[in-house]
N, C-alpha and C positions, 0 to 999 in steps of 0.2 A: 455841318462839317466841323468835327472837333479838331482843335489844334494839337499838333504833335508836341507833347510835353515830356521833358526828361528830368523834371524836378525829382531829386532824391536818387537819381541814377549816377553811377560812377563809370566813366568811360576811359579807356586807354586808346590813344591814337598814335600809331607809329609813323615816323617820317613826317612829323607835324610841325617842323620848324619853318616851313615855307610851302608855297604852292598849294596843291590840293589838300594835303594833310592839315596845313594851317587853317584853311577854310572849314574843314571838317571840325577841328577842335573849337574854333570860334563859334560855329553854329550850334554845336552841342552845348557849349557853355551858355550861350545866349538863351537857350531853351531850358536851362536849369540844371544841366549835368555838371558834376564835378569831373574835371578832366586832367588826366595825367598826360602831359605833352612829351612825347618821346621823339628825339631826333639826334642822330649821331653828329650832325653838323658838318658832314663831309661834302666833297664835291659831287657832281652828277655821277662821276665814275666810281664813287665810293671812297676816294682818297681823303685823308685827313680826318679831322673831327674836333668838335667843340660843343659844349652844352649851351653856348650863347644863343644859338638860333631857337632852341626850345624855350630858354628863359625869356626871350623877347616876346614870344607868344603868350607865355604865362603872365608876364607883366601886363600885356594888353587885356587879357581876360580879367585879371584882378582889378585893373583900372576901370573896367566896366561893371565891377561889382560881383564878379564870379569867383569861383574857387578853382585853383589849378596848381599843379606841381610840374616841375621840369625834370626830365630824365635824359641822359646822354648815352644810354646803352646801345651797342650794336646788336641788331636782331640776330646776328650770326653767333653771338656769344650766349650760350645756354645759361650759364651762371648769372650773367648780367641781366638777362631777360627775367629769370626767376626772381632776382632781387628787385627788378622794376615792378613786377606784379605785387611782390610783398610790400613795396613802398606804398602802393595804392591801398592795399589791405590795411596796413598799419595806420594810414591816415584816415581812411574812410570806411573801413570794415567790410568792403565787398568790391567786386568788379562785375558790372552788369553788361558792359559793351566793350568789345574789342574791334577796332578798325585797323586791319592789317594793310597799311598804306605804304610802308617803307620800301624803297626800291632804288636801283641804280641802272645805268645803261652802259654797255660796252659794245656798241654797234659796229659790225663789220660783216661782210659777206661770209658765208660759211667757209669758203675756200681760204680766206685770209685770216679767219679767227683763230686765235690761240685757244687751246683747250682750257687754259687757266681762266680766260675771260668768260668762257662758257660756264665753267664750274662756279665762278664767283657770282655771276648773275643768278644762277639757280640757287646758290646758297642764300643770297639776300632775299630774293622774292619768294621762293618756295620754302626753303628750310627756315628762313626768318619767320614766315607766317606759322610754320609748324611749331617752332620754338615758343612763340607767343601764345598760340592756341593751346598748346600742351600745358603751359604754365597757368592759364586761367581756367582750364577745363575742370579740374577738381573743385574749384571754388564755385563755378557755375552749376556743376552737378549737385553740390551740397546745398546751395540756396534754391535749386530748382528753377533757375532763370538765367538766361544768357542770350545775347545777341552778338553774333560774330559776322563781320563783313570782310570778305576777301576781295582784294583789288585785282581783278583779271584785266584783260585787254583785248581789243579787236585784233591785235597782233598775234595773240594766242588763239582766239576763236577762229580767225580767218586768214592769218598769215600776213607778213610784211617783210619785204626784201631787206636783208641786212640785220634782221632781228631773230635769228634762229634760237639764240640763247634765251632772249627775253620772251619770245613766243612760246617756247617749250615750258618755261617756268610758269608763265601766266595760264596756259592751258592746264597745267598740272594742278593749279589752285582750284580749277573747276572740278576736277576729279576728287580733290580733297573735300571740297564743299559737298559733293554728292553723297559721300559716305558719312561725313560728320553730321549732316542734317538727319540722316537715318539714326545714327547712334545717339544723337542728342535729343531726339524727339520725346523720349519718355520723361525727361527732366526739363522740358520747356526751353531747350536751347535751340534757337533758330540760326541757321547758317546760310548765308547768301553770298553772291558775288556781284560786284560792281565793275562795269567796264566803262571807264571814263574817257572822254575826249576833251582835253583841257590844255590851255596854254600855260605851261610851267617851264622851269629850267630844263626839264627832260624833253620838251617838245619844241622849244623855241627855234632850233635849227632845222626842224623838219617840215615846216609849213610856211606859206607866204604870210606877210604881215597882216593883210586884211582878214585872212582866215583866223589867225591867232587872236585878232581883236574880237572876233565873234565867240571865241572859245574860252570865255572867262571861267576860272575854276569854280567860282560861286554858282555857276549854272549846273554843276554836277552835284552839288551838296544836297539838294532836295531828294535825290535818289538814295543817297547814303542815309539820310534821316528816316526815310520810309523803311529801309532795310534794317535799321537799328532800333526802330520803335517797338513799343510793347505789342502792337498789333501787326508786326512785320510778318511777311510771308516766310517760307523757308524753302530751300532748294530753288531759288529764283536767281536768274542772271539778268540784272537790269543794266541797260546801256544808257549813257547820258552824255550830252554835249550840246552847247549852244542853245539850251532851253528845250531840246528835244529828248524824249525818253522812249526807249524801245526795250524789248525783251529778246534774249537769245535762248534757243532751245537745242538740246542734243536729242535728235529724233531717230526713230527706227522705222524703216519702210516695212510694208507687209511682206515683201520678199516672195520668192518662188521656190517650191520644193522640187528638187531635181534628183534626189536619191544619190547613191554612190555606185557608179559603174565606170568602166575604163574610159568612156567618152564624156564623163561629167565635166572635165575642164573645158572641152570644146562646146558642150551644150551651155555651160555657164557663160562662156564668152559670147555665144550667139544670143543669149537672152539677158545680157547684162543690163540693157535698157529697162527691162521689166523689173529686175532686181532693184535698180536705183530709182524707179518711178516713185514719186513722192505722194501720189494720191493715196489717201488712207493711212499715211504715216502716223505714228503715235509718239508721245513724249513719255518714255517709260518711267514708272515710279521707283524702280530699282533695277539693278543689273540683271535680276532674275527674269525680266520681261523678254530679253533676247532668247534665252533658253526655252522659256515657255512657248514663245512663238514658233521656234524651230521644231521642238518636239511635237507640238500640237499639229503642225503641218505634216510632219512625218507620219504621225498616227492616222491623220485624216487620209493620207495617201494610201494607206493599207486597207482602208475600208472598202 
């Protein structure tokens, strides 16, 4: 079993001034990566900002003999993100790894939530990841190597009361990963998602103390390292928490061909259990699989 070694690699980790992002940055640095530590330094809801949090992590990495730089850009600011990536390029000549970890919470039930809070959470989680990925993409294409980790969430994959904004943004990152993994394949850019369960500032008010004690951020880091490594998979959703690791899949059932007649809605309702039956389901390799399955069944029905 070979050790995951990041010597010579350059990584950018967003939201790395504390919590999970800090542990990601420290782990990459311990294994040889040069790390640009990005953090706005704001509150959990995104208010405020200071580069001090990022600098503290940089100081810790340097004290241990590693190389690191601090950056205080907001991932919602396209120009600042582009400057952040250029900072890494100017210092180290390349960017090999991007861990899109930055995020905020504005939790409320959908009934009580202001649209501004919905939009801001989507802007930070989804568009922030888009901005960072877009900025590193040409560099990774040119060097024909890249590893990008999106931070999704069980709240997006499966839902969580009071987190419609957060859940929507986190599931959108899965869709982004699905397409970018296809587009990046020819140039050895692997794109994956990490769904962490960890005790951080963002979760401390949501779980009992004994549960939080079991959910140390460090226990999520191995999954990130696997997804960022040279031999990383691509189009994989790894879930991690408390030392347990799982995978999530977007699947497609075999379905039933019903044709199109005036009573198709009624026949579909009557046979919905067959349509949703998971026996024989597949994990499609691209969105074309759905249409292929549908047209194939339609043609078969005509024979």
